[in-house]
C-alpha positions as CSV (number, residue, x, y, z in Angstrom):
1,M,3.4,13.9,6.1
2,N,0.7,14.1,8.9
3,D,-1.0,11.0,10.4
4,S,-4.5,11.6,9.6
5,F,-6.7,9.4,8.3
6,C,-10.5,9.8,7.7
7,C,-11.4,6.5,9.6
8,E,-10.6,3.6,11.8
9,D,-10.5,1.3,8.9
10,M,-8.1,3.7,6.2
11,R,-6.0,3.9,9.1
12,Y,-5.6,0.4,10.3
13,H,-4.8,-0.6,6.6
14,A,-2.6,1.9,5.6
15,T,-0.3,1.6,8.7
16,N,-0.8,-2.0,10.0
17,H,2.7,-3.7,8.2
18,C,2.5,-7.6,8.1
19,P,5.8,-8.7,10.6
20,V,6.4,-11.8,7.7
21,H,6.5,-9.7,4.8
22,D,9.0,-6.3,4.2
23,S,7.2,-5.3,1.5
24,P,3.3,-4.7,0.6
25,Y,3.8,-6.1,-2.5
26,E,4.5,-9.4,-1.3
27,C,2.1,-9.7,1.3
28,P,-1.6,-10.8,0.3
29,D,-3.3,-9.1,3.6
30,W,-1.4,-5.8,2.9
31,L,-4.0,-3.7,0.8
32,I,-3.4,-0.2,0.9
33,V,-0.3,1.9,0.3
34,R,0.7,5.5,0.4
35,D,3.4,7.6,-1.1
36,D,5.5,10.7,-0.1
37,E,2.8,12.7,-0.9
38,G,0.1,11.5,0.9
39,D,-1.8,9.8,-1.8
40,F,-3.0,6.7,-1.4
41,G,-3.3,3.2,-3.8
42,I,-4.7,-0.2,-3.8
43,V,-1.7,-2.5,-4.0
44,I,-2.3,-4.9,-7.2
45,H,-1.0,-8.5,-6.2
46,D,0.3,-9.8,-9.4
47,G,3.8,-10.2,-8.3
48,G,5.0,-6.6,-9.2
49,T,4.9,-3.5,-7.6
50,S,1.9,-1.8,-8.6
51,C,-1.2,0.1,-7.3
52,V,-4.1,2.0,-8.3
53,E,-4.3,4.9,-6.9
54,I,-7.9,5.7,-4.9
55,R,-9.4,9.4,-5.0
56,Y,-12.1,7.9,-1.9
57,C,-11.6,5.9,1.0
58,P,-12.9,2.0,0.3
59,W,-14.6,1.8,3.7
60,C,-16.1,5.2,4.5
61,G,-16.4,7.1,1.2
62,T,-14.4,9.9,2.2
63,R,-12.5,12.0,-0.6
64,L,-9.4,11.7,0.1
65,T,-8.3,15.3,-0.6
66,A,-5.2,17.2,0.0
67,E,-6.3,17.8,3.5
68,N,-6.5,14.7,4.5
69,R,-3.7,13.5,2.5
70,T,-0.9,15.7,4.2
């Protein structure tokens, strides 16, 4: 998986991991997860381990295509 991101906000939220919580699903400040295929999702903080896959960056609006996911 390549480390390319569409904007600095996406880079920050997809890579800035909490020093207190090991899991993005436990931390209220951890917003974006990325899977092994490069797909992004917004974490649902409801006590489980769910996320909603996103196709566009919430900050810059760029379409998250295979080109900037791999």
